[in-house]
C-alpha positions, 0 to 999 in steps of 0.5 A: 509546476508539479503537484503530489495530489492528495485524493479524499479518504475513502472507505470501500470493499476490497474488490473496489479499493483495489479497482480504484488503485489501478484506475489511479495507475492507467486512467488519471485525469493528469497522468503526469502528477504524481497521487496519492490516497488513504483508504479505509475497508468497508468489512473485515479484509485481507489481500494478497498478491498477484502471484500468490496461490489462492487455495494456498492463501486461503488455507492461511486466513482464520476459520473462524470468520468470513472476510472480504478478499481480493487479490491485489494488482501488485505483488507481495504476500498476505495483508490482513486490512482488519487493523490497519492503515492503508495507502496508495501512491501513483508515481507517473512514468519518467519520474526519477522515482519511478525509474529507480530500482524496485528495492530503492524507491521501497527504501526511500517511500518508507524513509518518508513514512518513518520520518513521520512516525518518528515525528510523534515518538514512534521508534521506527527504523529500516530493516536492514539486510543485516537483521533479515533471518532466512525465511523459515516456516510460512512465508507469504504471510505479511506481517509476520516477518520483515523483509529488507528496507520494510518499516520495524520497531527500533526497539523490538523489531516488530514489523510496522509497514510493508508494501508492494509495487506494480511498474506498467508503462503508465508508471509505478503503483506503490501499495502500502499498509501500517500495523496499527496494532504494533504501533499502538493508540499514541499515534495522531493518525491525521498528523500522520497524514499530513506529515508523511504526504509533505515528506513524499512532496519534498521527496518527489519534488512535488509539493502535497496539494489536496485534490478533488476525487477525479472523475473516471468513467464510471462504466469502467469502473463497474467493470473493474470492480466486477472483474476483482469480485470475480472468482476468475480473478480470485483463483486464477493462479 
């Protein structure tokens, strides 16, 4: 029976969070099963997309503070993690949701997220193509502008959630972020976590199940954390 593994929540610095997500894609012991984790940040952090220019990214960050900054293995724009709810989902190679177009997997995962928000009275919907305006001014900064199939408030159009994806021979890595600031204080995040993962389990045909943390190779994990912390990784573009 296929199971969606729900891993324990962990708090880490940006480089470690990115390293762990990469290992969940590339080295998960039960590689044929989907896996999900919600995680938090040890310090205030920003991440940015794999293809973005580091020098440009630094210019967009607030100047009055210092932050943990890391390039993600996925695409997308700059994400402010200071007030967000962050998650990653890995769908193994060969699963129907992994094989469809990126726009469609983006939409279906976000529909699961919306169902969990709406259950708690949050007025959430998908951003429709006809509601998406042409980019003007600064682009590449998440939450400044909603893209097609992002999650937005149905009454104000404010962006609630966005994500970035990476496909490899091992499957699909989906890294998502929800804005706590836009959603407000009325939500029960533990209940949201439960409902969201239940919905994902239905979508994947793999019921959600709490699962112990996997035993990764410590040397490989340490090496990846060092890589994601290095100036070579940050500034290779």
